[in-house]
Residue, then its C-alpha position, 0 to 999 in steps of 0.5 A: m735652664s743654663t748649662e751652668e745650673q745643676s739639675l736635680t735627679g733622684e735622691q737630690m729631690n728629697s729636699l723640698e728647699k732644693v726643689k724650690k731653689q731650682l724652680k726659682q732659678v729656672f722660672g725666675e720671678t714669673t707671676d704665673l708659677a704657683v709653688e704651694p706647700v701641701d700635706v701629703g698624708q702625714y708628710k710635707g709636700l710641694m705642689c707646682y703648676l702654672t696658673t695660666m695653663t691650668n684651672s685653679a678651681f679644678i686643682m683645688e677640687h680634684v687634686v688638693k682635697k685628695l692629698a690629705m688621704s684621710e682614709h689612712k688613719e695609721p701612719i704609712s711609709k713615704e713609698e706607700t703614700f706615693q703608691q696610694l696617690e698613684i693607684s687610688a687618689y689619682s687613678g682617674l687622672s692621666h699621670q706620670t712618675l718622674q725622677n729628673i727635675d728637667d723632665v718635671m719642669f718641662k711637664i709643668v710648662l705644658g700645663n701639668a701639676a707636679i707633686f713633690i714629697e719630702g724625702c721621696a726621690q719620685v715626683l708625681v706629675l698630673d695632667v690637669r691642663t684646661l686650656n681655653s680654645r676656639s669652638i668649632e666653627e664654619p671654615s673661613t676659607q673653602n666655603v661650600v653651599r652643601g656639605p659639612k660646616e665644621g672647621f678645624t680649630e687651633s687645638a690639635d686634640t680637637n682637630m684629631s678628634l674631627i678626623r677620628r670621628r670620620f674614620n671608624n677604622v683601626k688603620l688610622r694612625f697618629e704620630k707625634y713630633e715636637l718641633g721648635y727648640l724654643t716652643h716645643t710645639a706638638v706636630y702630629m702626622a696622620y695617615l691610614d696604615g697600609e694605604v700610604d706609600e712607605e717611601i713617602l712616609k719615610q721621607v715625611r718622618e725624616t723631614l719632621s725628625s730632622s727639623h732644627i727650627d727655633s719656633l713654630f706657631d703655624s703650619g705655614r712654617i712646616e709648609e716651607m720645609f716640605h716645599s723644599k723637598g720637591k724637585g725643580i724650582q718650586l714656583f707653585p705650592t706643593v703642599y695642600s692646606s685646608e680648614r675642612p676635616d672632610a677635605v683632609c679625610s678625602c685626601m687621606i683616603n687617596k693615600r695622602i698624609a695629613i700634618i696637624v700643628d698645635g695652634s694652627p687651624f690649617v692642616l697640611i696634606v702631602p704629597t700634593i698634585f696640581p689638580d688638588f687646588f681645583q677641587s672643592p669638597e662640594d664637588e663630591y656632594q652634588w650631581v657628578v655632571i655639575g661637579v665635573f663642570s665646576r672643576w673644568l670651569r675653575y681650570f678655565a678661570f685659572v687660564l683667564s687669570l693668567i693670560v687675559p691682561a697679557l693677551y690684551i696688551a699683545v693684540t692691541s700693541y703688536h697684533q691689531e690685525l687679529i682683532p675684528s674691525v668693529l671691536l678694534t674701532s671700539i677699543a681705539a675710540q675708548r683709548e682716545g686721549i689716554p696718555f699711557p700705552a696699554s701695558i702701562e695702563i694694565l700695570l697701573m690697574e693691576i697694582t691698584f687692585e693689589i693694593l685694594r686687595e691687601a687693604g681689604t684683607r688687613m683692614p678691620r672686618l667691619v671696614g674692609p668690605t666697605i673699603s674694597i667696594v668704595g675703592a673698586l667703584v669710586l676709584g675705577e670710575a674716577t680714573v675712567q672719567a679723568g681719562v687716565v685709563s680706558n673702559i676696556n682696561v677696567i673690564v680686562v682687569s676686573l675679569t682677571a681679578i674675578s677669575g683669580f678668586v675662583a680657585p678653592i685654595y687661596t694660597f694657590g690663587s695668590k701665587v698666580r698673580f706673580f706669573r701674570f705680571g711676568l707674562i705682562l712684561l713679556s707681552s709688552l716687549i715682544g707681543l704674542y711671541g712673549l706670551v707664548l714663550g712665557c706659557c711654554l716656560l710655565m708648562v716646562q716648570l709645571t712638568r718638572i715639579e715633584s712633591f715627595g717624588v710624585p709628579y705635580m701634573s699627574l692629572f688623571s693617573r691612578w696610584d701605582k706606588r709613585r702617584v696619588t689619585 
C-alpha cells in the first residue's frame, strides 16, 4: 500500500463500501482475491480471502454455512452477533479480532479469511490456510544406509513437527521472526532452553531481528548473514545445513541453535565447527569402531582432494628425485609425446571435470547421469588416445574428484576445489615449497575462523561456555 492511501481503522470500517474500495486500491485487479457479500445473522457482511492460499470447499463447508446463525430466531445486536461468531460458530478455528485494515490485509495475504459486518468496527479473521506442500521424503543429500529416512520439506510447520517428535522435552523452544520486507517470510529459531549459551543466543536473535533484506526464499540467504558474523576471512562455511531431522536434533543436543526458514528444506545450525562437516548421522547408528574409522577416512579423503594434484605437479616438475626410479620411468613413458607440461595437463582435466559436474547437476534428472558417465569415460579415453593428456593424469584427477565427494555436506566439499586450484598454481610456480606454503596459509586461516565466538578448529574440546561439542 502506498503512503498516499488512507488506511481504515475502527469506526471507518463500518462501511462495507469503503472496505471494498480500500481492498481494490491495495490488491488491484488480481484475480485470486475473493470479495463475497454474505449475510451474518440479520446483518449484511463481507468475506474476503485469496483463492490461491485457501481451499474454497473448506470455506463453504466450515465458514459460510455458519454465518447464517439460524439458531438465533430473535434479532440480536451487531456486537452480540460478532461475539456469537467468536464464541460459538468458529470456536474450533484459530481466529483473531482486528481493528486495522492494514493488519487485516496482511492476514489475508498469509491465507486467512476476513469477515466484515456492516456497522461493526471489528473484523473477524479466520485461519483457513490449506496450502499444498511436498510430502515427507528421503533426503536427497546426506544419504545413509542405516538410519531414519525422513527429510525436511518446504513447510516450516512440518519441519518443526519433525523436530518436536524427536524431543519429548518441555525445554524445546521455537521463536518466530519475519524476514524480507517484500516477502515477510517466516523464520523460526529452535533451541533447548537452558542448554544453549546465552551470549550466542543473543547474537543470533540480534542478527535475525536486525535483518533488512528485501526477500527470502531459501535458508541460503540466512546462511550468508550468519557467515559474516564470524572472525577472520570466511573461506570455509561457518554454518551447517542439513535435510535430516535426526542430524539437526543431534546438533541441538550439543548446544546448537537451529534456524528453520519457511519454504526451504535445509535447516541451518549455528555455531558450527570444522569437524561437523565430516560427521555423518550414520556414524551414531553403527559400531563405534566403524564410525570412528569412517570419520577419519573422510579427513584423509579431504587431504587427498586438496593436495594430490598439487603434489603430482610439484614432484614431477621440480622434485623428480623424490619419485622411485621405476615409477618415474613409468610416468616418463606415459608422458612421452604429451605437448603440455604437467601443470597445464592438470588444469585442463580439472576444468573439464568441473564442467562435467556442473552439466550433470543442471541437466534433467533422466539425462544427467548419462551425460556424466559418457563424458567421463568417452572424453577421458579420447583425450588419452589423442595424446593430449597422460594416463597418470587421469588417475590423479579421478582420485581427487572421488575424494572430494566423501564429505557428507556438499557445500563443504564444493568449496575445497577453490583451494585445490590455489595449491596447483603455487606448486606450478615453486614446487613443494609452494605446496607447503599454501598448506600453512590454509591452516592459519582455519585457526583464525570463529563461528559466533566459537573456534572453528575445536576438534575434541568440550563445551565450556565458549565451545561446542
